[in-house]
C-alpha positions as CSV (number, residue, x, y, z in Angstrom):
1,X,-0.1,0.2,-0.4
2,X,2.7,2.0,0.8
3,X,4.4,1.5,-2.2
4,X,1.5,2.4,-4.4
5,X,0.7,5.7,-2.9
6,X,4.9,6.4,-3.7
7,X,4.5,5.6,-6.9
8,X,1.3,7.6,-7.6
9,X,2.8,10.3,-5.8
10,X,6.0,10.2,-7.7
11,X,4.2,10.5,-11.2
12,X,2.4,13.7,-10.5
13,X,5.3,15.7,-8.6
14,X,8.0,17.6,-10.2
15,X,10.3,16.5,-7.9
16,X,9.8,12.9,-7.0
17,X,13.2,12.5,-4.9
18,X,11.3,14.7,-2.4
19,X,8.4,12.3,-2.0
20,X,8.1,10.7,1.6
21,X,5.4,8.5,3.1
22,X,5.4,7.5,6.6
23,X,3.0,4.9,8.1
24,X,1.3,5.1,11.6
25,X,0.3,2.4,13.6
26,X,-3.5,1.5,13.5
27,X,-5.9,3.5,15.6
28,X,-8.8,2.3,17.9
29,X,-10.8,1.9,15.0
30,X,-7.9,-0.1,13.2
31,X,-7.6,2.5,10.2
32,X,-4.1,3.1,9.2
33,X,-2.8,6.8,8.7
34,X,-0.5,7.5,5.7
35,X,1.4,10.5,5.6
36,X,2.4,11.8,2.3
37,X,4.9,14.3,2.4
38,X,6.2,16.4,-0.9
39,X,8.4,19.4,-1.8
40,X,6.5,22.8,-1.1
41,X,6.6,23.6,-4.7
42,X,4.7,20.3,-5.4
43,X,1.8,20.5,-2.8
44,X,-0.5,22.2,-5.2
45,X,0.3,19.6,-7.7
46,X,-0.8,17.0,-5.3
47,X,-4.0,18.8,-4.2
48,X,-5.0,19.7,-7.6
49,X,-7.6,22.0,-8.1
50,X,-10.7,21.8,-5.4
51,X,-8.8,18.9,-4.1
52,X,-9.4,16.4,-7.0
53,X,-6.1,15.0,-7.3
54,X,-5.9,14.4,-3.5
55,X,-9.5,12.8,-4.0
56,X,-8.7,10.6,-6.4
57,X,-5.4,9.3,-4.8
58,X,-7.6,8.7,-1.5
59,X,-10.2,6.8,-3.5
60,X,-7.7,4.4,-5.2
61,X,-6.0,4.0,-2.0
62,X,-9.3,3.0,-0.5
63,X,-10.1,0.6,-3.3
64,X,-7.1,-1.2,-2.5
65,X,-7.4,-1.4,1.1
66,X,-11.4,-2.8,1.1
67,X,-9.9,-5.6,-1.4
68,X,-7.5,-6.4,1.4
69,X,-9.9,-5.6,4.5
70,X,-8.0,-2.5,5.3
71,X,-9.5,1.0,6.5
72,X,-6.7,4.1,5.6
73,X,-6.5,7.6,5.8
74,X,-4.3,9.5,3.6
75,X,-2.9,12.9,4.9
76,X,-1.0,15.1,2.5
77,X,2.0,17.4,3.8
78,X,4.6,19.8,2.7
79,X,8.2,19.4,3.3
80,X,8.2,23.0,4.7
81,X,5.6,22.1,7.7
């Protein structure tokens, strides 16, 4: 799952070397949170107009997670935070 998120993000950004994904342990509900960190200049590319790209990334990952009987969340952050 983590590798899929990295591959998708690297395809969207201009600086693929800055893409980092960290994974939290499952919370009390069993959901795993992935933190996608990209360069400051690529944050807008990953989010997209009105959040469309971010929503699409989350939809793809949730579909894969559903097939594996998992619950996930994706948080998008810039490296400058």
